[in-house]
Backbone as CSV, one residue per row, in Angstrom:
resi,resn,N_x,N_y,N_z,CA_x,CA_y,CA_z,C_x,C_y,C_z
1,MET,-5.013,27.388,-10.506,-4.903,27.365,-11.754,-3.204,26.957,-12.286
2,GLU,-2.762,28.191,-11.798,-1.655,28.121,-11.754,-0.709,27.358,-11.639
3,ARG,-0.797,26.349,-9.630,-0.491,25.936,-9.137,-0.017,24.559,-10.813
4,ILE,-1.289,24.162,-11.099,-1.478,23.380,-11.951,-0.851,22.909,-13.377
5,GLN,-1.428,23.975,-13.902,-0.201,24.448,-15.234,1.541,24.484,-14.448
6,SER,1.805,24.785,-13.421,3.241,24.920,-13.151,3.418,23.294,-13.378
7,ALA,2.726,22.326,-12.590,2.811,20.943,-12.305,2.982,20.431,-13.326
8,LEU,1.721,20.536,-14.202,2.322,20.028,-15.779,3.220,20.525,-16.134
9,ALA,3.737,21.467,-16.042,5.118,22.042,-17.064,6.718,21.026,-16.889
10,LYS,6.508,21.137,-15.474,7.086,20.430,-14.815,7.021,18.743,-14.782
11,ALA,5.933,18.375,-15.508,6.021,16.475,-15.796,6.264,16.651,-16.812
12,ARG,5.747,17.346,-17.731,6.584,17.575,-19.119,7.533,17.165,-18.996
13,ALA,8.255,18.576,-19.115,9.747,18.969,-19.556,10.393,17.617,-18.132
14,ALA,10.153,16.948,-17.571,10.846,15.561,-17.042,10.607,14.412,-18.140
15,ARG,9.500,14.075,-18.886,9.202,13.020,-19.402,9.927,13.515,-20.520
16,ASP,10.430,14.546,-21.095,10.763,15.411,-22.413,12.133,14.659,-22.669
17,ARG,13.273,15.177,-20.922,14.088,14.955,-20.863,14.505,13.592,-20.886
18,LYS,14.048,12.441,-20.172,13.630,11.448,-20.139,13.910,10.963,-21.413
19,MET,13.024,10.692,-22.235,12.501,10.631,-23.422,14.331,10.662,-23.919
20,GLN,14.795,12.023,-24.018,15.751,12.427,-24.925,17.012,11.458,-24.796
21,VAL,17.369,11.324,-23.464,18.181,10.930,-22.559,17.998,9.186,-23.313
22,ALA,17.265,8.438,-22.548,17.071,7.674,-23.586,17.381,6.844,-25.325
23,ASN,16.523,8.024,-25.518,16.558,7.850,-27.107,17.215,9.227,-28.548
24,PRO,17.919,9.420,-28.284,18.771,10.702,-28.589,18.343,10.585,-30.059
25,GLY,18.373,9.914,-30.548,18.323,10.311,-31.974,16.762,9.593,-32.503
26,ALA,15.709,9.733,-31.714,14.229,9.001,-31.614,13.456,9.998,-32.846
27,LYS,13.767,11.355,-32.732,12.731,12.047,-33.801,13.280,11.657,-35.513
28,THR,14.584,11.197,-35.599,15.287,10.591,-36.934,15.025,9.475,-37.455
29,GLN,15.047,8.971,-36.091,14.588,7.110,-36.615,12.707,7.144,-36.589
30,ALA,11.633,7.885,-36.354,10.466,7.829,-36.678,10.051,8.166,-37.734
31,GLU,11.339,8.976,-38.308,10.967,9.701,-39.976,11.942,8.899,-40.971
32,SER,12.796,7.906,-40.320,12.804,6.962,-41.014,12.252,5.840,-41.217
33,GLY,11.740,5.468,-40.159,11.364,4.233,-40.220,10.199,3.661,-39.313
34,PRO,10.143,3.843,-38.067,9.523,2.754,-36.740,8.360,2.673,-36.984
35,TRP,7.353,4.670,-37.452,6.657,4.520,-37.244,5.918,3.820,-38.543
36,GLN,6.187,3.982,-40.035,5.851,3.043,-41.118,6.269,2.047,-41.035
37,ASP,6.927,1.096,-40.114,7.403,-0.251,-40.107,6.210,-0.735,-39.058
38,LEU,4.959,0.042,-38.361,4.089,-0.487,-37.776,3.317,-1.421,-38.947
39,ALA,2.662,-2.359,-38.184,1.866,-3.722,-39.518,0.348,-2.501,-39.732
40,GLU,-0.193,-2.417,-41.374,-1.133,-1.600,-41.462,-2.082,-1.936,-41.667
41,ILE,-3.540,-2.093,-41.276,-4.297,-2.634,-41.639,-5.863,-1.313,-42.279
42,ARG,-6.618,-1.899,-42.603,-7.342,-1.135,-43.557,-9.377,-1.049,-42.536
43,LEU,-9.699,-0.276,-42.380,-10.887,-0.442,-41.768,-12.143,-0.484,-42.841
44,ASP,-13.186,-1.063,-42.492,-14.594,-0.696,-43.041,-15.256,0.103,-43.352
45,PRO,-15.316,1.280,-44.204,-16.262,2.508,-44.085,-17.683,2.391,-43.344
46,LYS,-18.523,1.219,-44.207,-19.407,0.621,-43.777,-19.977,0.323,-42.250
47,VAL,-18.752,-0.421,-41.755,-18.467,-0.859,-40.413,-18.337,0.310,-39.581
48,LEU,-17.611,1.001,-40.193,-17.345,1.925,-39.150,-18.570,3.018,-38.842
49,GLU,-19.006,3.520,-39.735,-20.171,4.418,-39.898,-22.072,3.534,-39.482
50,ARG,-21.909,2.021,-39.391,-22.666,1.599,-38.296,-21.953,1.758,-36.970
51,ASN,-21.183,2.226,-36.957,-20.919,2.345,-35.455,-21.059,3.248,-34.784
52,ARG,-21.267,4.451,-35.929,-21.279,5.922,-35.182,-19.605,6.265,-35.708
53,VAL,-18.638,5.748,-36.393,-18.069,6.347,-35.943,-17.866,7.011,-37.761
54,VAL,-17.488,8.275,-37.576,-18.219,9.018,-39.027,-16.721,9.780,-39.707
55,ALA,-16.100,10.148,-38.600,-15.095,11.477,-38.758,-13.764,10.364,-39.818
56,HIS,-13.682,9.563,-40.511,-12.880,9.182,-41.294,-12.616,9.720,-42.267
57,HIS,-13.225,10.381,-42.679,-13.349,10.972,-44.111,-14.318,12.417,-43.801
58,PRO,-13.608,13.581,-44.635,-14.734,14.902,-43.943,-16.083,15.065,-44.516
59,GLY,-16.960,15.885,-43.880,-18.172,15.897,-44.101,-18.831,16.337,-43.430
60,GLN,-20.372,16.168,-43.619,-21.708,17.298,-41.979,-21.220,16.382,-41.531
61,SER,-21.068,14.692,-41.711,-21.368,13.991,-39.984,-19.966,14.642,-39.441
62,ALA,-19.043,14.533,-40.197,-17.731,14.850,-39.501,-17.760,16.631,-38.507
63,ALA,-18.077,16.898,-38.914,-18.157,18.766,-38.263,-17.872,18.358,-37.377
64,SER,-18.517,18.039,-36.564,-18.138,18.853,-35.099,-17.457,17.839,-34.638
65,PHE,-16.900,17.059,-34.719,-15.343,16.348,-34.178,-14.508,17.263,-35.029
66,ASP,-14.668,17.548,-36.033,-13.259,18.627,-36.973,-12.931,19.779,-35.883
67,LEU,-14.141,19.958,-35.886,-14.048,21.743,-34.807,-13.746,21.273,-34.028
68,MET,-13.879,20.224,-32.843,-13.092,19.342,-31.623,-11.804,19.576,-31.965
69,ARG,-11.665,19.067,-32.565,-10.087,18.646,-33.327,-9.111,19.844,-33.391
70,THR,-10.149,20.934,-34.393,-9.208,22.040,-34.179,-9.181,23.209,-33.013
71,ASN,-9.809,22.886,-31.760,-10.270,23.427,-30.612,-9.051,22.653,-29.785
72,LEU,-8.852,21.488,-29.821,-7.686,20.475,-29.440,-6.426,20.853,-29.429
73,ILE,-6.025,20.683,-30.679,-4.867,20.964,-31.390,-3.973,22.369,-31.109
74,ARG,-4.886,23.076,-31.308,-4.900,24.699,-31.012,-4.006,24.918,-29.275
75,ALA,-5.137,24.109,-28.287,-4.426,23.849,-27.358,-3.247,23.171,-27.025
76,LEU,-3.143,22.207,-27.572,-2.029,21.560,-27.519,-0.927,22.018,-28.266
77,ARG,-0.798,22.841,-29.278,-0.088,23.247,-29.485,0.618,24.676,-29.075
78,THR,-0.300,25.471,-28.266,-0.293,26.590,-27.581,0.951,26.164,-26.160
79,ASN,0.327,25.454,-25.625,1.150,24.358,-24.225,2.369,24.038,-24.658
80,GLY,2.789,23.116,-25.618,3.341,22.335,-25.896,2.964,21.184,-25.782
81,TRP,1.938,20.581,-25.518,1.700,19.211,-25.060,1.501,18.402,-26.242
82,SER,0.811,16.587,-25.385,0.538,15.918,-26.895,-0.396,15.314,-25.955
83,ARG,-0.486,14.428,-24.508,-1.195,13.936,-24.314,-2.586,13.939,-23.698
84,VAL,-3.673,13.348,-24.393,-5.003,13.818,-24.152,-5.676,12.565,-23.574
85,ALA,-6.213,12.674,-22.320,-7.180,11.707,-21.722,-8.378,12.160,-21.925
86,ILE,-8.843,11.115,-22.293,-11.057,11.501,-22.567,-11.631,10.323,-21.739
87,THR,-12.576,10.781,-20.819,-12.601,10.139,-19.608,-14.724,10.567,-19.765
88,SER,-15.169,9.842,-18.616,-16.312,10.221,-18.928,-16.771,10.371,-17.219
89,PRO,-17.964,10.437,-16.640,-18.107,10.245,-14.989,-18.862,8.954,-15.098
90,THR,-19.026,8.551,-15.909,-19.925,6.758,-15.953,-19.711,5.931,-17.286
91,GLN,-19.895,4.485,-17.498,-20.034,3.921,-17.919,-21.189,4.358,-19.257
92,GLY,-21.172,4.223,-20.490,-22.215,4.343,-21.275,-22.093,5.726,-22.136
93,CYS,-21.463,6.788,-21.479,-21.486,8.086,-22.068,-21.096,8.596,-23.816
94,GLY,-20.673,7.121,-24.086,-19.929,7.024,-25.731,-18.521,7.303,-25.717
95,LYS,-17.776,7.957,-24.464,-16.072,8.647,-24.510,-15.667,7.328,-25.947
96,SER,-15.870,6.146,-25.581,-14.872,5.554,-26.653,-14.790,5.771,-28.123
97,THR,-16.015,6.138,-28.514,-16.891,6.167,-29.751,-16.218,8.196,-30.049
98,VAL,-16.432,8.580,-29.120,-15.599,10.268,-28.941,-14.454,9.690,-29.501
99,ALA,-13.526,9.251,-28.432,-12.192,9.091,-29.059,-11.712,8.390,-30.207
100,LEU,-12.233,7.586,-31.195,-11.729,7.234,-32.348,-12.274,8.405,-32.991
101,ASN,-13.438,8.685,-33.276,-13.837,9.936,-34.197,-13.070,10.804,-33.997
102,LEU,-12.372,11.412,-32.882,-11.513,12.159,-32.659,-10.220,11.919,-33.082
103,ALA,-9.607,10.670,-33.008,-8.248,9.995,-33.263,-8.456,10.561,-35.312
104,LEU,-9.309,10.025,-35.877,-9.806,9.824,-36.982,-9.691,10.844,-37.525
105,SER,-10.599,12.080,-37.013,-10.809,13.852,-37.362,-9.098,14.294,-37.660
106,LEU,-8.272,14.153,-36.328,-6.717,14.660,-36.191,-6.132,13.703,-36.757
107,ALA,-6.017,12.582,-37.563,-5.155,11.961,-38.573,-5.567,12.365,-40.359
108,ARG,-6.525,13.131,-40.258,-6.627,13.710,-41.391,-6.344,15.092,-42.014
109,MET,-5.513,15.841,-40.267,-4.790,16.721,-40.883,-3.170,16.759,-41.265
110,ALA,-2.721,17.444,-42.101,-1.126,16.987,-43.096,-0.490,16.820,-41.628
111,ASP,0.409,16.001,-41.780,2.312,15.842,-41.433,1.557,15.884,-39.628
112,THR,0.554,15.597,-38.897,-0.223,15.565,-37.846,-0.410,13.718,-37.260
113,ARG,0.694,13.054,-36.790,0.794,11.736,-36.194,-0.085,11.636,-35.538
114,VAL,-0.854,10.465,-35.614,-1.524,10.372,-33.494,-2.089,8.716,-33.108
115,LEU,-2.236,8.912,-32.215,-1.222,7.538,-31.366,-2.152,7.369,-30.290
116,LEU,-3.624,6.305,-31.246,-4.900,6.112,-29.986,-4.893,4.558,-28.680
117,VAL,-4.410,4.946,-27.674,-4.052,4.269,-26.719,-5.434,3.918,-26.228
118,GLU,-6.094,2.476,-26.009,-7.007,2.206,-25.229,-7.172,1.249,-23.679
119,LEU,-7.022,2.091,-22.811,-6.836,1.807,-21.874,-7.874,1.856,-20.568
120,ASP,-9.125,2.132,-20.934,-10.314,2.153,-20.362,-10.126,0.211,-20.653
121,LEU,-9.640,-0.029,-19.145,-9.308,-2.261,-19.399,-10.013,-3.407,-18.875
122,ARG,-11.374,-2.363,-18.456,-12.227,-3.013,-17.666,-12.951,-3.412,-19.204
123,HIS,-13.460,-2.346,-20.103,-14.555,-2.397,-21.140,-13.941,-2.453,-22.147
124,PRO,-12.540,-3.100,-22.913,-12.375,-2.726,-23.926,-13.389,-2.702,-25.396
125,SER,-13.389,-1.935,-26.103,-14.169,-1.487,-27.134,-14.137,-1.125,-28.397
126,MET,-12.313,-0.821,-28.625,-12.036,-0.302,-30.132,-12.158,-0.828,-31.267
127,LEU,-11.984,-2.454,-30.836,-11.621,-3.681,-32.297,-12.871,-3.973,-32.125
128,SER,-13.716,-3.823,-31.498,-15.376,-3.866,-32.047,-15.826,-2.840,-32.502
129,LEU,-15.344,-1.781,-32.511,-16.147,-0.172,-32.791,-15.421,0.249,-34.880
130,MET,-14.007,-0.887,-34.616,-13.357,-0.849,-35.573,-13.709,-1.869,-36.548
131,GLY,-14.947,-2.864,-36.324,-15.210,-3.724,-36.871,-13.597,-4.954,-37.194
132,LEU,-12.614,-5.055,-36.165,-11.095,-6.117,-36.382,-11.884,-6.797,-35.325
133,PRO,-10.671,-7.765,-36.022,-10.666,-9.246,-34.812,-10.123,-8.836,-33.809
134,PRO,-10.506,-10.102,-32.708,-10.172,-9.705,-31.955,-8.813,-10.422,-31.520
135,ASN,-7.287,-9.795,-31.336,-6.021,-10.581,-32.017,-5.150,-9.433,-31.499
136,GLN,-5.361,-8.198,-30.418,-4.670,-7.451,-29.983,-4.512,-7.247,-28.419
137,ASP,-3.242,-7.449,-27.726,-3.718,-7.464,-25.970,-2.312,-6.247,-25.852
138,PHE,-2.846,-5.189,-25.458,-1.554,-3.968,-25.634,-1.440,-3.554,-24.236
139,ALA,-2.400,-4.195,-23.020,-2.225,-4.258,-21.643,-1.564,-5.691,-21.755
140,GLY,-2.022,-6.321,-22.167,-0.830,-7.848,-21.747,0.574,-7.535,-22.220
141,MET,0.985,-6.527,-23.112,2.294,-6.032,-23.338,2.735,-5.561,-22.304
142,LEU,1.621,-4.596,-21.665,2.441,-3.666,-20.465,2.488,-5.085,-19.335
143,ALA,1.633,-5.220,-18.791,1.861,-6.169,-17.993,3.038,-7.209,-18.230
144,SER,3.648,-7.430,-19.201,4.719,-8.313,-19.169,5.706,-7.554,-19.376
145,GLY,5.936,-6.384,-19.299,7.170,-5.733,-19.329,8.071,-5.425,-20.536
146,ARG,7.603,-6.142,-21.696,8.581,-6.267,-22.720,8.174,-5.899,-24.143
147,LEU,8.171,-5.001,-24.377,7.688,-4.125,-25.451,7.998,-5.039,-26.739
148,ASP,6.304,-4.590,-27.558,6.176,-5.476,-28.853,5.628,-4.451,-29.446
149,TYR,6.036,-4.134,-30.701,5.297,-2.993,-31.472,4.701,-3.807,-32.197
150,GLY,4.284,-5.275,-31.779,3.064,-5.661,-33.286,2.122,-5.219,-32.286
151,GLN,1.714,-5.037,-30.912,0.689,-4.816,-30.642,0.167,-3.685,-30.985
152,ILE,1.004,-2.950,-31.968,0.397,-1.295,-31.919,0.510,-1.493,-33.579
153,ARG,-0.966,-1.240,-34.149,-1.599,-0.981,-35.720,-0.986,0.212,-36.414
154,ARG,-1.427,0.364,-37.586,-1.694,1.781,-38.327,-2.712,1.347,-39.152
155,VAL,-3.530,2.652,-39.404,-4.496,2.801,-40.195,-4.010,4.016,-41.403
156,GLY,-3.729,3.424,-42.163,-3.190,4.930,-43.298,-1.259,5.037,-42.247
157,PRO,-1.380,6.949,-43.419,-0.432,7.236,-42.901,-0.004,8.335,-41.522
158,HIS,-1.412,8.488,-40.676,-1.487,9.416,-39.791,-1.523,8.570,-38.367
159,LEU,-2.252,7.491,-38.355,-2.840,7.093,-36.910,-2.530,5.547,-36.974
160,ALA,-1.879,5.254,-35.512,-2.221,4.491,-35.154,-2.720,3.760,-33.615
161,PHE,-3.138,2.627,-33.519,-3.670,2.555,-32.032,-3.281,1.283,-31.669
162,ALA,-3.017,1.507,-29.936,-2.764,0.130,-29.545,-4.463,-0.037,-28.469
163,VAL,-4.775,-1.440,-28.790,-6.102,-1.944,-28.002,-6.005,-2.969,-27.191
164,ASN,-7.410,-3.404,-27.444,-6.996,-4.617,-26.510,-8.135,-5.672,-26.625
165,SER,-8.125,-6.897,-26.399,-9.518,-7.694,-27.466,-10.565,-8.007,-25.971
166,ARG,-9.469,-8.206,-24.680,-9.711,-9.165,-23.532,-10.335,-7.771,-21.969
167,PRO,-10.819,-7.920,-21.498,-10.733,-6.850,-20.282,-9.952,-7.240,-19.094
168,LEU,-9.367,-6.861,-18.369,-8.528,-6.729,-17.086,-9.737,-6.556,-15.973
169,GLU,-9.714,-7.371,-15.073,-10.396,-7.479,-13.463,-10.254,-6.344,-12.657
170,SER,-9.047,-5.805,-12.613,-8.392,-4.731,-11.669,-7.064,-4.091,-12.321
171,PRO,-7.246,-3.384,-13.396,-6.208,-2.808,-13.732,-5.168,-1.695,-13.114
172,ALA,-5.749,-0.834,-12.351,-5.520,0.640,-11.582,-4.215,-0.001,-11.110
173,GLU,-3.503,-1.574,-10.925,-2.345,-1.489,-10.145,-1.332,-1.743,-11.232
174,LEU,-1.685,-1.763,-12.935,-1.125,-1.866,-13.676,-0.693,-0.558,-14.326
175,LEU,-2.207,-0.144,-14.091,-2.171,2.040,-14.829,-0.857,2.779,-14.095
176,SER,-1.109,2.061,-12.577,-0.285,2.996,-11.574,1.081,3.028,-11.576
177,ALA,1.674,1.648,-12.042,2.764,1.070,-11.999,3.799,1.707,-13.107
178,ALA,5.120,1.934,-12.436,6.541,3.243,-13.122,6.873,2.451,-14.111
179,ARG,6.527,1.266,-14.001,6.929,0.579,-15.223,6.462,0.721,-16.778
180,THR,5.277,0.945,-16.896,3.793,1.169,-17.315,4.356,2.488,-17.948
181,ALA,4.517,3.707,-16.733,4.472,4.850,-17.939,5.785,4.755,-18.385
182,ASP,6.776,4.181,-17.773,8.125,4.059,-18.649,8.082,3.224,-20.181
183,MET,7.378,2.533,-20.121,7.190,2.226,-21.948,6.441,2.843,-22.231
184,ILE,5.596,3.819,-21.735,4.739,4.722,-22.820,5.113,5.770,-23.183
185,ASP,6.906,6.254,-22.267,7.422,7.271,-22.594,8.050,6.514,-23.723
186,GLU,8.519,5.580,-23.531,9.425,4.813,-24.522,8.748,4.913,-26.526
187,ILE,7.477,4.078,-25.826,6.644,4.340,-27.683,6.332,5.503,-27.332
188,GLU,6.694,6.229,-26.966,6.082,8.071,-27.648,7.207,8.031,-28.399
189,ALA,8.211,8.089,-27.712,9.471,8.497,-27.524,10.062,8.053,-28.753
190,LYS,9.625,6.643,-29.792,10.232,5.731,-30.377,9.498,6.409,-31.661
191,LEU,8.030,5.872,-31.631,7.406,6.914,-32.956,6.380,8.364,-33.403
192,ARG,6.849,9.198,-31.314,6.919,10.541,-31.859,5.732,10.874,-32.547
193,PRO,4.692,10.406,-32.468,3.426,10.934,-32.599,2.967,12.271,-31.822
194,ASP,2.483,12.864,-32.788,2.458,14.801,-32.319,0.714,14.421,-31.238
195,VAL,0.100,13.668,-31.230,-1.341,13.524,-30.049,-0.999,12.288,-29.670
196,VAL,-1.487,11.903,-29.179,-1.509,10.569,-28.102,-3.064,10.865,-27.345
197,ILE,-3.937,10.048,-28.236,-5.302,10.408,-27.436,-5.001,8.946,-26.000
198,PHE,-5.717,8.660,-25.063,-5.915,7.810,-24.322,-7.359,7.640,-23.817
199,ASP,-7.712,6.631,-24.156,-9.154,6.161,-24.112,-9.136,5.938,-22.743
200,MET,-10.163,6.303,-21.368,-9.455,5.898,-20.413,-11.014,5.371,-19.848
201,SER,-11.006,4.750,-18.326,-12.016,4.403,-17.867,-12.822,5.769,-17.370
202,PRO,-14.588,5.816,-16.857,-15.168,6.218,-16.355,-15.374,6.640,-14.966
203,MET,-14.110,8.154,-14.565,-13.781,8.702,-13.563,-14.942,8.016,-12.070
204,LEU,-15.600,8.151,-12.405,-16.883,7.483,-10.721,-17.169,6.195,-10.895
205,ALA,-16.957,5.100,-11.177,-16.547,4.051,-11.686,-15.810,3.419,-11.085
206,ASN,-14.676,3.592,-11.066,-13.295,2.985,-10.268,-12.475,4.144,-10.349
207,ASP,-11.106,3.210,-9.871,-10.097,3.989,-9.318,-9.046,4.490,-10.877
208,ASP,-9.484,3.230,-11.890,-8.188,2.920,-12.738,-7.692,4.103,-13.626
209,ALA,-8.816,5.546,-14.001,-8.309,6.746,-14.981,-7.097,7.037,-13.864
210,ILE,-7.873,7.797,-12.365,-6.732,8.141,-11.298,-6.044,7.699,-11.746
211,ALA,-5.474,6.377,-11.711,-4.178,6.019,-11.044,-3.321,6.472,-12.353
212,PHE,-3.634,6.594,-13.550,-3.276,7.168,-14.946,-3.281,8.283,-14.980
213,LEU,-4.055,9.385,-14.589,-4.310,11.464,-15.140,-2.799,11.432,-14.866
214,ASP,-1.650,11.386,-14.233,-0.587,12.253,-14.027,0.175,11.947,-15.065
215,GLN,0.485,10.496,-16.079,0.643,11.033,-16.813,0.563,11.755,-18.200
216,VAL,-0.697,12.680,-17.950,-1.559,13.205,-19.188,-1.441,14.222,-18.732
217,ASP,-1.299,15.838,-20.312,-1.595,17.258,-20.006,-1.836,17.535,-19.903
218,CYS,-3.699,16.745,-20.402,-5.314,17.106,-20.271,-5.855,16.465,-20.223
219,ALA,-7.724,16.416,-20.317,-8.464,15.523,-20.507,-9.803,16.597,-21.151
220,LEU,-10.595,15.868,-21.950,-11.861,16.152,-22.095,-12.601,15.136,-21.459
221,MET,-13.854,15.547,-21.078,-15.120,14.695,-19.847,-15.749,14.468,-21.299
222,VAL,-16.984,13.574,-21.693,-17.658,12.674,-22.294,-19.065,12.966,-21.405
223,ALA,-19.791,13.513,-21.674,-21.354,13.464,-20.715,-22.187,12.986,-22.366
224,ALA,-23.262,12.370,-21.707,-24.508,11.682,-21.703,-25.346,12.888,-21.894
225,ALA,-26.008,13.200,-22.909,-27.341,14.040,-22.994,-28.572,12.866,-22.280
226,ASP,-28.885,13.848,-21.605,-30.704,13.356,-20.976,-30.403,11.931,-20.190
227,GLU,-28.633,11.926,-19.474,-28.195,10.857,-19.222,-27.128,11.256,-18.158
228,THR,-26.471,11.626,-18.514,-25.814,12.156,-17.097,-26.074,13.689,-16.496
229,THR,-25.801,13.431,-14.817,-26.570,14.188,-14.857,-25.705,15.938,-14.285
230,VAL,-26.020,16.532,-13.341,-25.557,18.090,-13.368,-24.673,17.533,-12.311
231,THR,-25.005,16.764,-11.107,-24.108,16.430,-10.076,-22.738,15.322,-10.068
232,GLU,-23.507,14.370,-11.643,-22.073,13.529,-11.876,-20.814,14.366,-12.872
233,VAL,-21.715,15.051,-13.203,-20.076,16.174,-14.399,-19.688,16.995,-12.923
234,ASP,-20.093,17.404,-12.357,-19.669,17.987,-11.412,-18.378,17.112,-10.502
235,ARG,-18.645,16.302,-10.300,-18.003,15.140,-9.656,-17.042,15.536,-10.189
236,CYS,-16.525,14.350,-11.357,-16.030,13.979,-12.295,-14.996,15.268,-12.791
237,GLY,-15.663,16.591,-12.972,-15.025,17.302,-13.152,-13.708,18.076,-11.848
238,LYS,-14.461,18.226,-10.605,-13.564,18.421,-9.535,-12.204,17.232,-9.568
239,ASP,-12.818,16.181,-9.741,-11.523,14.950,-9.237,-10.964,15.026,-10.694
240,LEU,-11.145,15.271,-11.874,-10.238,15.664,-13.167,-9.415,16.970,-12.758
241,ALA,-10.085,18.044,-12.440,-9.080,18.994,-12.122,-8.194,19.090,-11.043
242,LYS,-7.784,18.126,-10.401,-7.207,18.306,-9.020,-6.016,17.166,-9.512
243,ARG,-6.022,16.448,-10.835,-4.908,15.794,-11.603,-4.559,16.445,-12.505
244,THR,-5.178,17.090,-13.797,-4.974,17.495,-14.478,-5.555,18.598,-14.794
245,GLN,-5.033,19.441,-16.646,-6.116,20.457,-16.923,-7.055,19.914,-17.712
246,VAL,-7.668,20.031,-17.777,-9.368,20.104,-18.058,-9.640,21.112,-19.213
247,LEU,-9.821,21.170,-20.163,-9.995,21.195,-21.383,-11.961,21.449,-21.732
248,GLY,-12.184,20.785,-21.475,-13.750,21.459,-21.424,-14.530,19.824,-21.625
249,VAL,-16.245,19.659,-21.597,-16.788,18.479,-21.938,-17.095,18.268,-23.498
250,VAL,-17.316,17.242,-23.627,-17.846,16.781,-24.747,-19.672,16.435,-24.330
251,LEU,-20.345,16.843,-25.009,-21.979,17.155,-24.669,-21.984,15.492,-25.840
252,ASN,-22.508,14.244,-25.685,-22.637,13.449,-26.800,-24.456,13.213,-26.268
253,LYS,-24.506,12.453,-27.450,-25.919,11.053,-28.043,-26.636,12.671,-27.545
254,CYS,-26.798,13.433,-28.686,-27.879,14.568,-28.262,-28.540,14.676,-29.487
255,ARG,-29.456,13.551,-29.162,-30.761,13.255,-30.006,-31.131,14.529,-30.573
256,HIS,-31.362,15.458,-30.467,-32.583,16.100,-30.597,-31.479,17.326,-31.485
257,MET,-30.209,17.111,-31.811,-29.728,17.503,-32.784,-29.787,16.877,-33.883
258,GLU,-30.012,17.539,-35.456,-30.244,16.922,-36.403,-29.252,16.673,-36.982
259,GLN,-28.083,17.604,-36.873,-26.782,17.825,-37.674,-25.224,17.169,-37.540
260,GLU,-25.507,17.010,-36.068,-24.687,16.707,-35.482,-24.759,15.545,-34.584
261,GLU,-24.145,14.787,-34.012,-23.730,13.787,-32.984,-22.679,13.952,-31.570
262,SER,-22.511,15.173,-31.360,-21.438,15.675,-30.292,-21.135,17.403,-30.375
263,ARG,-20.765,17.625,-29.133,-20.705,19.207,-29.217,-19.928,19.463,-28.292
264,ALA,-18.708,19.822,-28.312,-18.249,20.443,-27.157,-17.780,21.846,-26.318
265,TYR,-18.380,21.666,-25.514,-18.152,23.528,-24.620,-17.112,23.316,-23.391
266,PRO,-16.096,24.022,-24.254,-15.010,24.597,-23.496,-15.324,25.349,-21.852
267,GLU,-14.441,24.875,-21.363,-14.736,25.659,-19.244,-14.033,26.508,-19.483
């Protein structure tokens, strides 16, 4: 554990130095324009709720996500982290829904800017969950090597998202490329979000998530109640722990719980 913590600290420090050199006035710029200049859109609450996205406003439905965000933000602030990967052992665990709900819950906190980046590039679903037209191609922008902030949209004052309309067949090469890491560093340096959430591919399905995990500070695993096996959780947890700090497991699709959709179990 100490070795992982040390490696994470060194990686984070290296990223910070790199961004400061490239953008010495980045924080001032973020306060005076770049975040606010992102194209703003509105989400339809009825569409969100139909897709089990419930954390856009406070209430009983959002309670479990609000608890999750409080535990997460405490861990991030304690360690000086900002980047969180959300993954699952297999497809169908609801990790993208959890990621979007968590982002919306965090964005309701005062003075907390959240950037949600969709990197499950084989199965992009964020636009569908939000009920938006298929008109964004963040992965295509990464592949082109040219930054285009038109591919990042903003919802209200505190949430921005970078998502995709079409799937990629073999995204691991793109995710592992040094140029991709550099572009995400530059985006973070300019927009200065407090939290960056990466919706990653399932760990046991392919090597896509593994290709990118060295770029994050920590990770949450989403498992589906009555679907994900103990063996799958164990394998996924071990693979994650080799590459980043695992904050815990989110048990999703708890149908026997009347008052909540998800529950986080810290490790």
